[in-house]
N, C-alpha and C positions, 0 to 999 in steps of 0.2 A: 471847576464844576460848582455848581450853586449851593449853599448853604438856608437850611429850613430849622427855623424857631419852633417849638410845639408849645404853646402857653397852656393850665388848667389840663393837664392829661391827669385823668382823675388813678388814684396809688394804686388798683388792684389790676388796671392795665400797664401803668408800668410793672407791675409785679410778673404777671405773664408775659411783656418785652422780656422782661430781663433774666425770664429762665427760662425761655427759647431762646434767647441768646445765646445762654448758657447754656443747656441740650446742644447746641448747634456747636459750639467751639468756637463763637466769635462774637467781637461788642454788640454792645447795643445800637452802636451806628449803623454796622453792617447787617445786625438784622432786621433795624426796621427800611434800611434800603431793599432790604432781599423781602419785606410784607408789602413793599411798594411796589417792585416792580412786579411778583405776582399779581398781585392788585389790579394795575395797570395792564398790565399783559394778558387777560381774560384768563387765566390760570382759573378751572373751578376748586375750590375747596369742596372736597365731595362730603364733610361734616354739615357744612354749614347749608350745603346746597340740600342735603340728606331733609334740616331740619328747616327748609323752607320747601321743602317739597310735603312734609307731615304738616306743618302749618295749614297750607292749602288743601290736603286733603282733611281736614278738620273743617273746613267750612261748605265741603262739598256735601250736595243732598244726594243721600244714600249709599254714604259710607266711601270710604276712601279706594283711590282707585288703584287698581294693582301694579306695583315696582315696574312691570315686563312694561306695562303698558305708557308710563310713564317714560322709560328708556328709548321707545320706540319712539313715539312722539318727539322728544328730546335730540335723538340723531336726526328726525327726519327734517324735521324745523332747522337742524345744524349747517343742513347739506345745500 
C-alpha cells in the first residue's frame, strides 16, 4: 500500500481526528484511512449535507425550501 505524508495540518483538525480515532477505538492512521474511504466513496455525511442545505436555503429568495421538497428533489436527482 502507498503511504501519504500530510504537512501543515491545523492543530484543531488533528485534535478532532484524534478524538474520533479514540471514540472509534482505532489508531489515528486507521481513522484517517476510514475518513478518506468515506469521502471518496460518495457516502453522504448527513450533518455536512444539512449544513450545506441550510446555507443554500439562506440564499434563496422567498425563504427556505421545506426539507421534504429537498429530499424529494435529491432522490429524483440520484435516480
